C-alpha positions as CSV (number, residue, x, y, z in Angstrom):
1,M,-10.8,-4.1,7.5
2,K,-8.5,-7.0,8.7
3,L,-5.3,-7.4,6.9
4,L,-2.5,-9.9,7.5
5,F,1.0,-8.3,7.5
6,A,3.2,-11.0,6.5
7,S,6.1,-10.5,8.9
8,T,7.4,-11.9,12.2
9,N,9.4,-8.8,13.0
10,Q,7.9,-7.2,16.0
11,Q,9.5,-3.9,15.4
12,K,8.2,-3.7,11.9
13,I,4.7,-5.0,13.1
14,D,4.6,-2.1,15.7
15,E,5.5,0.4,13.2
16,I,2.9,-0.7,10.6
17,K,0.2,-0.7,13.3
18,T,1.0,2.9,14.1
19,L,0.9,3.8,10.3
20,L,-2.3,2.1,9.8
21,P,-4.3,2.8,13.0
22,N,-7.7,2.3,11.4
23,Y,-7.3,-1.2,10.2
24,D,-7.2,-4.5,12.1
25,I,-3.6,-5.7,11.5
26,V,-2.7,-9.1,12.3
27,S,0.8,-10.7,11.6
28,L,2.3,-14.1,11.2
29,L,3.1,-14.1,14.8
30,D,-0.7,-14.5,15.1
31,Y,-0.6,-17.5,12.6
32,P,2.3,-19.8,13.7
33,E,1.1,-22.5,11.4
34,I,2.0,-20.4,8.3
35,P,5.6,-20.8,7.4
36,D,7.6,-17.7,7.0
37,V,8.5,-17.2,3.3
38,E,12.3,-17.4,2.5
39,E,13.4,-14.1,0.7
40,T,15.1,-15.5,-2.4
41,A,14.4,-12.9,-5.0
42,S,17.0,-10.6,-6.4
43,T,15.1,-7.5,-5.8
44,I,13.3,-6.0,-2.8
45,E,10.0,-5.9,-4.8
46,G,10.5,-9.5,-5.8
47,N,11.0,-10.5,-2.0
48,A,7.9,-8.6,-1.0
49,R,5.8,-10.2,-3.8
50,L,7.1,-13.6,-3.0
51,K,5.9,-13.2,0.7
52,S,2.4,-11.6,-0.1
53,E,1.6,-13.8,-3.0
54,T,2.6,-17.2,-1.4
55,I,0.8,-16.4,1.9
56,A,-2.5,-15.0,0.1
57,K,-2.8,-18.7,-1.4
58,L,-2.8,-20.1,2.3
59,I,-5.3,-17.8,4.1
60,D,-8.7,-16.2,3.4
61,L,-7.5,-12.5,4.1
62,P,-6.0,-9.8,2.2
63,V,-2.1,-10.1,2.8
64,F,0.5,-7.4,2.4
65,S,4.2,-7.7,3.0
66,D,7.3,-5.4,2.7
67,D,10.9,-5.5,2.1
68,S,13.3,-2.7,2.7
69,G,16.9,-2.1,1.8
70,L,19.6,0.4,2.3
71,F,21.4,1.5,-0.9
72,I,24.7,3.2,-0.6
73,E,26.0,4.8,-3.8
74,A,29.6,4.4,-3.0
75,L,29.2,0.6,-2.4
76,D,27.5,0.4,-5.6
77,G,24.1,-0.1,-4.0
78,A,25.2,-2.4,-1.2
79,P,23.9,-3.8,1.1
80,G,20.6,-3.3,-1.0
81,V,18.4,-6.3,-1.4
82,H,20.5,-8.2,1.2
83,S,20.3,-5.6,4.0
84,A,18.9,-7.7,6.7
85,R,21.4,-10.6,6.1
86,W,24.4,-8.8,4.6
87,T,26.9,-9.9,7.1
88,G,25.7,-13.5,7.2
89,N,23.4,-13.3,10.2
90,H,19.9,-12.2,10.0
91,R,19.2,-8.8,11.8
92,D,22.7,-8.6,13.2
93,Y,22.4,-4.9,13.1
94,Q,25.6,-4.2,15.2
95,T,28.0,-6.1,12.8
96,Q,26.2,-4.7,9.7
97,N,26.7,-1.2,11.0
98,E,30.3,-1.7,11.9
99,K,30.9,-3.1,8.3
100,V,29.2,-0.1,6.6
101,L,31.3,2.3,8.7
102,E,34.6,0.4,7.7
103,L,33.7,0.2,4.2
104,M,32.8,4.0,4.0
105,A,35.9,5.1,5.9
106,G,37.5,8.0,3.8
107,K,34.8,8.0,1.1
108,E,33.7,11.5,-0.1
109,N,30.3,10.2,-1.5
110,R,28.1,9.4,1.4
111,K,24.8,9.4,-0.6
112,A,22.3,6.6,0.3
113,H,18.7,5.8,0.5
114,Y,16.1,3.5,2.2
115,T,13.8,1.8,-0.4
116,T,10.6,0.0,0.8
117,V,8.3,-1.9,-1.3
118,I,4.8,-2.9,-0.1
119,S,3.1,-5.8,-2.0
120,Y,-0.6,-6.3,-1.4
121,S,-2.1,-9.6,-2.6
122,T,-5.7,-10.8,-2.5
123,L,-7.3,-14.0,-3.9
124,I,-9.9,-13.1,-6.3
125,N,-11.8,-16.1,-8.0
126,G,-8.8,-18.5,-7.2
127,E,-6.2,-16.0,-8.7
128,V,-3.7,-13.9,-6.7
129,V,-4.0,-10.3,-7.7
130,T,-1.0,-8.2,-6.4
131,K,-0.4,-4.4,-6.4
132,V,3.0,-2.8,-5.3
133,F,3.8,0.5,-3.6
134,E,7.2,2.1,-3.2
135,G,8.7,4.7,-1.0
136,H,12.2,6.2,-0.8
137,M,14.1,8.2,1.9
138,P,17.1,10.0,0.9
139,L,20.0,9.7,3.5
140,T,23.7,10.2,3.9
141,V,26.0,7.7,5.7
142,A,27.4,9.1,8.9
143,E,31.2,8.7,9.8
144,Y,30.4,7.3,13.2
145,E,27.6,5.6,15.0
146,S,24.9,7.5,17.0
147,N,24.6,6.9,20.7
148,T,20.9,6.8,20.3
149,P,19.6,3.3,19.9
150,G,17.7,2.6,16.7
151,F,16.3,0.0,14.3
152,S,18.7,-1.6,11.7
153,Y,20.9,0.9,10.0
154,D,19.2,3.9,11.6
155,T,22.3,4.6,13.9
156,I,24.5,5.2,11.0
157,V,22.5,7.1,8.6
158,K,21.1,10.7,8.6
159,Y,18.0,12.4,7.1
160,N,18.5,16.1,6.7
161,G,21.6,16.1,8.9
162,K,20.1,14.3,11.9
163,F,20.5,10.5,12.6
164,V,17.4,8.7,11.8
165,S,17.5,6.9,15.2
166,E,17.3,10.4,16.6
167,L,14.1,11.2,14.9
168,S,11.0,11.0,16.9
169,R,8.4,8.2,15.9
170,D,6.1,11.1,14.5
171,E,9.0,12.6,12.5
172,K,10.1,9.1,11.2
173,N,6.5,8.2,10.3
174,K,6.2,11.4,8.1
175,V,9.5,10.8,6.0
176,S,10.6,7.1,6.2
177,S,10.5,4.9,3.0
178,R,8.1,2.7,4.8
179,A,5.7,5.4,5.8
180,I,5.6,6.7,2.1
181,A,4.9,3.2,0.9
182,V,2.3,2.7,3.4
183,Q,0.7,6.1,2.6
184,K,0.4,4.8,-1.0
185,F,-0.9,1.6,0.0
186,E,-3.6,3.1,2.3
187,E,-4.7,5.4,-0.7
188,E,-5.3,2.2,-2.7
189,L,-7.2,0.6,0.4
190,L,-9.5,3.6,0.5
191,K,-10.5,3.4,-3.2
């Protein structure tokens, strides 16, 4: 089954292909004529739906997209829906991580979580039909950054006492919010 993953983020694309090895996954990198959809919704579900539904109208393929966020209790849920652009520059992970650590200095409540929403859209008789799948990963915000490189906020958050950036790919693909959402999505595909 061929599916279009509505993303231009190579790290996300690689992760999705690993999580869905039995599917022919193509991305927006394979379709440069399709414009990337600006994430203007106020929730991660809204952003995921916006991308999959907009692109499903443009191409004759089932489309899925995701949006993820880091939600930190002591920061009233920030960076949340704005995780990728929180400091003003898209995917400026180093600046974002420094800002989180600075704002969290001295805070006792270090609870946080990743949330991922996958939105799956198909065009049926000219109408877009969408289903959404959600995953969560409980975390704690570390007091310093890991020396192990990682994706996005993975170098400053821990899962079960271990930096997420230090989890092996196999470990992460069992517990990450994206993996959990993808597992629910694949269950739907298999129906």
